[in-house]
C-alpha positions in Angstrom: -11.7 20.2 11.2 -10.0 20.4 14.6 -6.9 22.5 15.2 -3.5 21.1 16.0 -3.8 22.4 19.6 -7.2 20.6 19.9 -5.7 17.4 18.6 -2.8 17.6 21.1 -5.4 18.1 23.9 -7.3 15.0 22.8 -4.0 12.9 22.9 -3.4 14.2 26.4 -6.9 13.1 27.4 -6.3 9.7 25.9 -3.1 9.4 27.9 -5.1 10.3 31.0 -7.8 7.8 30.0 -5.3 4.9 30.1 -4.0 6.0 33.5 -0.9 8.0 32.5 0.1 11.5 33.5 0.7 13.5 30.3 2.7 16.1 32.3 5.4 13.7 33.4 8.8 14.3 31.8 8.8 11.4 29.4 5.3 12.3 28.0 5.4 16.1 27.8 6.3 16.1 24.1 4.4 13.0 23.2 1.3 14.7 21.8 3.4 16.8 19.5 5.5 13.8 18.4 2.3 11.8 17.8 0.9 14.4 15.5 4.1 14.5 13.5 4.0 10.7 13.3 0.3 10.8 12.2 1.2 13.3 9.3 3.9 10.9 8.1 2.0 7.6 8.6 -1.3 8.9 7.1 0.1 11.0 4.2 -2.2 9.0 1.9 -4.9 11.4 2.8 -2.9 14.3 1.5 -3.5 14.7 -2.3 -0.4 16.9 -2.6 1.7 13.8 -1.7 0.1 11.5 -4.2 3.0 10.1 -6.3 3.5 11.2 -9.9 3.4 8.0 -11.9 5.8 8.2 -14.8 4.9 6.1 -17.8 6.6 5.8 -21.2 5.2 4.8 -24.6 5.9 1.2 -25.2 8.3 1.0 -28.1 9.7 4.5 -27.7 13.3 3.2 -27.6 12.8 0.8 -30.5 11.8 -2.2 -28.2 8.2 -3.2 -27.8 8.0 -5.0 -24.4 5.1 -7.4 -24.1 6.4 -9.9 -21.5 5.6 -9.9 -17.8 7.1 -7.2 -15.6 7.4 -8.3 -11.9 8.3 -6.2 -8.9 8.5 -7.1 -5.2 8.9 -5.2 -2.0 7.5 -4.5 1.5 4.6 -2.5 2.8 3.4 -1.0 6.1 -0.1 0.1 6.9 -2.5 0.6 9.8 -5.8 -1.3 10.1 -8.9 0.8 10.3 -10.6 -1.4 12.9 -8.1 -1.1 15.8 -5.5 1.4 14.5 -2.8 -1.3 14.8 0.0 -1.8 12.2 -0.1 -4.5 9.6 2.9 -5.1 7.3 4.5 -7.6 5.0 5.6 -8.2 1.5 4.0 -7.6 -1.9 4.5 -9.0 -5.4 3.2 -7.1 -8.4 3.2 -8.0 -12.1 1.7 -6.6 -15.2 1.7 -7.4 -18.9 2.2 -4.2 -20.9 0.0 -3.5 -23.9 2.3 -3.5 -27.0 0.4 -0.3 -28.1 0.1 1.2 -24.6 2.5 2.5 -22.0 5.0 1.0 -19.5 5.4 2.0 -15.9 8.5 3.6 -14.4 9.6 0.8 -12.0 10.1 2.9 -8.9 6.5 4.2 -9.2 5.1 0.8 -8.2 6.6 1.0 -4.7 5.6 4.6 -4.4 2.0 3.8 -5.1 2.1 0.9 -2.6 3.5 3.3 0.0 0.9 6.0 -0.7 -2.1 3.7 -0.7 -0.8 2.0 2.5 -0.6 5.4 4.2 -4.3 5.5 5.1 -6.4 3.6 7.6 -6.8 0.4 5.5 -7.9 -3.2 5.3 -5.6 -5.4 3.3 -8.5 -6.5 1.0 -9.0 -2.9 -0.1 -5.3 -2.1 -0.2 -4.6 -4.5 -3.1 -7.4 -3.0 -5.1 -6.4 0.6 -4.4 -2.9 -0.1 -5.7 -4.0 -1.9 -8.9 -6.6 0.7 -9.6 -4.1 3.6 -9.3 -1.5 1.9 -11.5 -4.1 0.9 -14.1 -5.4 4.4 -14.3 -1.9 5.8 -14.8 -1.4 3.6 -17.9 -4.5 5.0 -19.5 -7.7 3.5 -20.9 -6.9 3.8 -24.6 -4.5 0.8 -24.7 -4.7 -0.5 -21.1 -2.3 -3.2 -19.8 -3.3 -6.8 -20.7 -3.5 -7.5 -17.0 -2.2 -6.8 -13.6 -1.6 -8.9 -10.5 -0.8 -8.0 -6.9 -0.4 -10.3 -4.0 0.2 -9.1 -0.5 1.1 -11.2 2.6 0.8 -9.3 5.8 1.1 -9.8 9.6 -1.6 -7.9 11.5 -0.8 -6.6 15.0 -4.5 -6.3 15.7 -4.6 -10.1 15.7 -1.1 -10.8 17.1 -0.9 -8.3 20.0 -4.5 -8.2 21.1 -7.7 -10.2 20.6 -6.7 -13.7 19.4 -3.0 -13.1 20.1 -2.0 -15.5 17.4 0.7 -15.2 14.8 -0.5 -15.6 11.3 -0.2 -14.2 7.8 -3.1 -12.9 5.7 -2.8 -13.2 1.9 -4.8 -11.1 -0.5 -4.7 -10.8 -4.3 -6.1 -8.6 -7.0 -6.0 -10.0 -10.5 -7.2 -8.3 -13.7 -7.2 -9.1 -17.3 -5.1 -12.1 -18.4 -4.0 -12.8 -14.8 -7.6 -13.5 -13.9 -8.7 -15.3 -17.1 -5.6 -17.3 -18.1 -4.4 -19.9 -15.6 -1.0 -20.2 -17.4 -0.3 -16.4 -16.9 -1.5 -16.6 -13.3 0.7 -19.6 -12.6 3.7 -17.9 -14.2 3.2 -14.9 -11.8 2.8 -17.2 -8.8 6.0 -19.1 -9.7 8.0 -15.8 -9.4 6.8 -15.3 -5.8 8.7 -18.4 -4.7 11.8 -17.1 -6.4 11.8 -13.5 -5.2 
């Protein structure tokens, strides 16, 4: 593992490599700022920042919930191939097991943020999120299914290389979302409304 001072020195060397002077006024604090930014952007490698996923016994308050729960939001990540940002929207749904547990709603976005805070590819990201949320609900009475769709713009495509605007869509479907077209279509119909 390299030290913070070594990392700052490597950033200075990269600045020199692209033709900059790391000692000029505007860049003197850049290596330090970049390291703080890296700690924030890549907090997904820090197990101590892994979100606590609150779950509740289904039926605890007298209501057994067995209908679809849908959440939507945004995500920001960094592609592992060129270290360029990719970002967009996500749509998540799950069918709670009547004998299982239900998720605290804010935990979904926290898990998306945590899994996004690593060098990623969008294909892996959808699986990481679903896997973490499924694990939190337990294996004794797992959810009847989960679905996650992400649509992202990739700066590695838009600002370099092909230099074309476009949106990549990835999904991860488990349980009834994978096996039952009616359930899958219900989830997809919410995407147009949210």
